[in-house]
N, C-alpha and C positions, 0 to 999 in steps of 0.2 A: 401375201394373203393374209387378209385379216381374219381373227376368229370372231363371229359373234355371241356375245356371253345372254344374250336374251332367252333363248329357252333355257338354261339354268337359272337365270332370274324367276321367269314365271314357275317353275317345279320349284324353288325356294320360297315365291309369296303363296301359293296353294298350299303346300307343307306347312305355313306357318298362320295360314285362316284356318286348316284343317286342326290343327294343334290346338289352337285358339278355342275354337269350336268344343271340341273335345273336352277341355278344361273347364270351360263353365258347364257345360251338362252337369261335369262329376263333381265338382266344386259347390254349384247349386242347387241340384238333385235336381234338375230340371227334365222332367218327363210328358212328354203330350198326353192330354186323355186317350184313354183305349175304348175305341168307337167303331163297332162293326154295325155299319146300316145295308142291310140284305134288304130291307125292307125302306129303303131311308125316302122311298116316294111316296108311303104311307103314313096315316096318323096313328098313331099307338091307341088303343083301347083300353089297354090295362098297363100303369105303370106300377110298379115295385122299385122300392130300395130296400137293398139287404145290406146286412154288416157281415163281416168276417173276421174272424183272429183269433186268437187261442184261451180257452178257457183257464186251462193250465197247463202245467210243461205236458201232460199225456191224454190232453182231452182238448180237441179243436170245436168249432161250432161257429154257426152262422146265426141273427138275428134281424126282427122286425125292428130293434130297435139297439144303437150303441151300446147302451148299458145292459143289456140280458140276451147275450147268447147262449144256444144251447144244442145240444148231440142227441138225436139230428134235431136239426134246423125246420124252420117250422113249415109246412104243405101248404105249395105252391100250388092252386088250382085256376085251368084255362079252359079255353072253348077252341074247337078247330077254326074258329072265326076270329078270333081274337088277333090283334098284333099287338105283340109286347114286349114292351121297353122295361126291362132290367138294368139296376144300376149298384153294382156293388161297390161297396166300400171295405177295404183293408185297414179294422183299427187295430190289429196286431203289430206284434213287433218284430215278424218277419214276411218274406213274399208268399201271397196267396193268389188265386184264378179264381175262374169259374166256369163250369160245362154245364150241359144237361147231358146225361147219357143212362143208356137199358139200365147199366148197374152199379150200385154204391164202390169202384173199386177205381185207384187210378191206373191211369191205361186204358181206361174204357172210350168206347167210339161217338166220338160227339154228335148229337144229334138235331135236327133243327138249325144247324150253323149257330147254336146258342152258348159261344164261348167269348170269354173275357180273359186275358193275357196269357191267352196258350204261346204265341212265341216272347215275348219279352213278362214275364209274374207282374204284379201291382205292387209296389214296394209299400212298406208301411206306410201310411197318412193319405195314399193313393184312392182312385175310383177309375173305374171304368165302367163303359155302358154298352148293351148289343141288345138291338132291335129284331125282331123276328118274328114268325107265325107259323106255330104249331100245326103239321101238317099228317099227323097220326094222331091216333086216339088211345090212350090206355093210359097204364101208370109206370111213370120213371123216376129218377132223382137227377138234383143238382150235387155237385160234388165242388170240392177243390183237385183239380188235375195236378197240383205240386206231389208228384213220389210221395207217396206216404199218407198226405195230407186224408185222406177220405178213411183210411184206413186208423186214422187217429178220431172217426168220429166226423170229420166235417161233410159234409151229407146230407141232403133232405129229399122227403117223396115230392113229385112234381106227378098231379091228374090232370088229366086230358080229357075233355068229354067232347064227345061229335055231335 
C-alpha cells in the first residue's frame, strides 16, 4: 500500500502562500482603502475631506486642511436629503478613526452608519471614505472612536437640518 503525499504538499503550498501574503502586507504596510458604501447607488451631494491627527501630546483634533487641526474640529452641516461623502485622512503619528455619534465620547453608538476604521483603524498616512444619508435632524458629534481620543479633543459638531 502506497501512501499519497498530495494532501500534505497542498497544505504546505497553501501555508507558504498565506505566509508570503502576510509578509508582503507587513513589510510594505499595504492596507486597502477603508470604504463603506451604504449608499453606493446614490451620487453624493456633499463631499467633505477632513484631516485628523495630534495637535500636541495632550490634544488631538480635526481640520479642513492638513496644516490646521483644531479641537473641537470644524462644524459639519447637512440636510436630511443630502447624500454625504466624507473622506478622512490621518496625518497623525498614530492610528485614528472617524464616527458620527450622539455624544463626544469614546464608546458612543455610531449614527447613520457613518464610521471609518471601526474594525481596523486608519494607520498614519492612510485615508478612508464613508458615504451615508442622515435620517434624523438634530445636533450630533463626529469623533475619533479610538479609546481616549475623543476625550483628548478629537471631536466636532454635526448639525443636520430637515
